[in-house]
N, C-alpha and C positions, 0 to 999 in steps of 0.2 A: 680694330684697324687704328693705327697711330696717325697722327696729324700729318705726317709726311706722306704716307700712302694715301690718306684721304685727299690731300691736295692734288697728288698725281692723278688719282682716279677722277677727280673732278675736272682737271684739265683735259684728260683723255675723253671724258664723256662730252664735254663742250666741243672738243675737236671732231668727235664722231659726228655730232649733230651738224657741225659747220662744213663737213667735207663735201656734200653736194653743192654747196654755194660757193666755196672758195677752198680748193684742195691744198694750195700752197700755204695759205693762211692757217688751215687746220693743222698742217704738219708743224708749223712753227708753234701753235698753241699746244699741240700734244707734248712739246718739249718743256712746257711750263713747269715750274717748281715753287716750292716755298721760298727759295732764294730769290726768284723773280719778284715775288711779292714784297720781300724784305727790301730788295734793292729799289723797287718802285716807290715804296713808302719813303725810304731815305732820300732818294733823288727829289721827289715831289716836295717833301718837307723842307729840305734845304732850299730848293728853288722858291718856296713860298716865304723864306725868311726865317724859318724856325731856327733858333740858336743851336749850334753844333752840340753842345752838351745835352740839350733836350732831345735831339734827334738820337744821340748815342743811348741815352737812357730808355727811349722808346724802343730801340732796336735790341737792346739787351746788352750782354757782356762783351760786346766787340771792343777792340782796341780803338783809340781815338784816330789812329792812322787809318783804319778801316772806314770809319765814319767820314773822315776828311775826303776820301775817294768820291763821295757823293758830291762834293763841291765841283770836282773836275767834271763830272757828269753834267751838272747844272750848267757849268760854263761852256761846255761843249754844245749843249742844247741851245744856249743863248747865242753862241757864234753861228751855228747853223741857221737859226731863225733870222739873224741879222743878214747873213749872206743871201738868204732867199729874198729878202726885201730890197737890200741895197747892192746885190751882186757881188 
């Protein structure tokens, strides 16, 4: 089994275990992918202040434009958090 199939199987297994507790959350989790993990790492790394070139190297051969997209995600997250606090 390759890593993509293994990742999908892992998310499905977790979703199956979660279904009795939170069916809607389980449905979302079942849609998980290796792309999710990559995007999550990139977003959190940028939010933590890791330099873009380091994030790009960690993520592999993606173009800098792709990595720069994680800045937008981090900025949107900060904006949402600020709106929750300050209205």
